[in-house]
C-alpha positions as CSV (number, residue, x, y, z in Angstrom):
1,X,108.2,98.9,119.4
2,X,111.2,101.3,119.4
3,X,113.7,100.6,116.6
4,X,117.4,100.2,117.5
5,X,119.9,102.7,116.0
6,X,121.9,101.0,113.2
7,X,123.6,104.1,111.9
8,X,127.1,103.1,113.0
9,X,129.1,102.2,110.0
10,X,126.7,103.6,107.4
11,X,126.8,106.9,105.6
12,X,124.3,109.7,105.9
13,X,122.2,109.3,102.8
14,X,121.7,112.5,100.9
15,X,119.0,111.7,98.3
16,X,119.8,113.1,94.9
17,X,117.4,113.5,92.0
18,X,118.4,112.3,88.5
19,X,117.2,113.4,85.2
20,X,118.1,110.1,83.7
21,X,121.5,111.2,82.5
22,X,124.8,110.6,84.3
23,X,124.5,111.7,87.9
24,X,127.1,112.8,90.4
25,X,126.6,109.7,92.5
26,X,128.1,107.6,89.7
27,X,131.3,109.6,89.6
28,X,134.4,107.9,91.2
29,X,135.9,109.6,94.2
30,X,138.9,111.8,93.4
31,X,142.1,109.7,93.8
32,X,140.3,106.4,93.8
33,X,142.6,103.8,92.4
34,X,141.0,100.6,93.7
35,X,137.6,99.2,94.6
36,X,138.2,99.7,98.4
37,X,138.6,103.5,97.8
38,X,135.1,103.6,96.3
39,X,133.7,101.4,99.2
40,X,135.3,103.7,101.8
41,X,134.3,106.9,100.1
42,X,130.7,105.8,100.0
43,X,131.0,104.7,103.7
44,X,129.4,101.3,102.8
45,X,128.7,98.9,105.6
46,X,130.3,95.4,105.5
47,X,127.3,93.7,103.8
48,X,127.2,96.2,100.9
49,X,131.0,96.3,100.6
50,X,131.0,92.4,100.2
51,X,128.2,92.7,97.6
52,X,130.2,95.2,95.6
53,X,133.4,93.1,95.7
54,X,131.6,90.0,94.6
55,X,129.8,91.8,91.8
56,X,133.0,93.4,90.6
57,X,134.9,90.1,90.4
58,X,131.9,88.0,89.3
59,X,133.2,85.0,87.3
60,X,136.8,86.4,87.1
61,X,138.5,84.6,89.9
62,X,139.5,81.0,89.6
63,X,138.8,80.1,93.3
64,X,135.4,81.8,93.2
65,X,133.2,80.6,90.3
66,X,130.1,82.6,89.4
67,X,127.7,80.3,91.4
68,X,129.8,80.9,94.5
69,X,129.8,84.7,93.9
70,X,126.0,84.6,93.3
71,X,125.4,82.8,96.5
72,X,127.7,85.2,98.4
73,X,125.8,88.2,96.9
74,X,122.5,86.6,97.9
75,X,123.8,85.9,101.5
76,X,124.9,89.4,102.0
77,X,121.9,91.1,100.5
78,X,119.7,88.9,102.7
79,X,121.8,90.1,105.7
80,X,121.4,93.7,104.6
81,X,117.6,93.3,104.2
82,X,117.3,91.8,107.6
83,X,119.3,94.7,109.1
84,X,117.1,97.2,107.4
85,X,113.9,95.4,108.5
86,X,115.2,95.3,112.1
87,X,116.7,98.8,112.4
88,X,115.0,100.8,109.7
89,X,116.3,102.5,106.6
90,X,118.6,105.1,108.4
């Protein structure tokens, strides 16, 4: 069965080796002043962007207790896993 192309909205992944110390992929983009700058610079898809947002604010927002954030993270990671299983790890 031929896999569908799911590359739209995702970044080209250039795999980098790490020697266990701080790696370039942990550096913030130049000029990044808010979380959305990081999400955009890494060209994250919607699921991953929502996971990053929920993790960053985890337990800090009155209208979104930790349990809600954890469930949101779980929902979006399951959606991302399903996408990867259907379309492959592009």
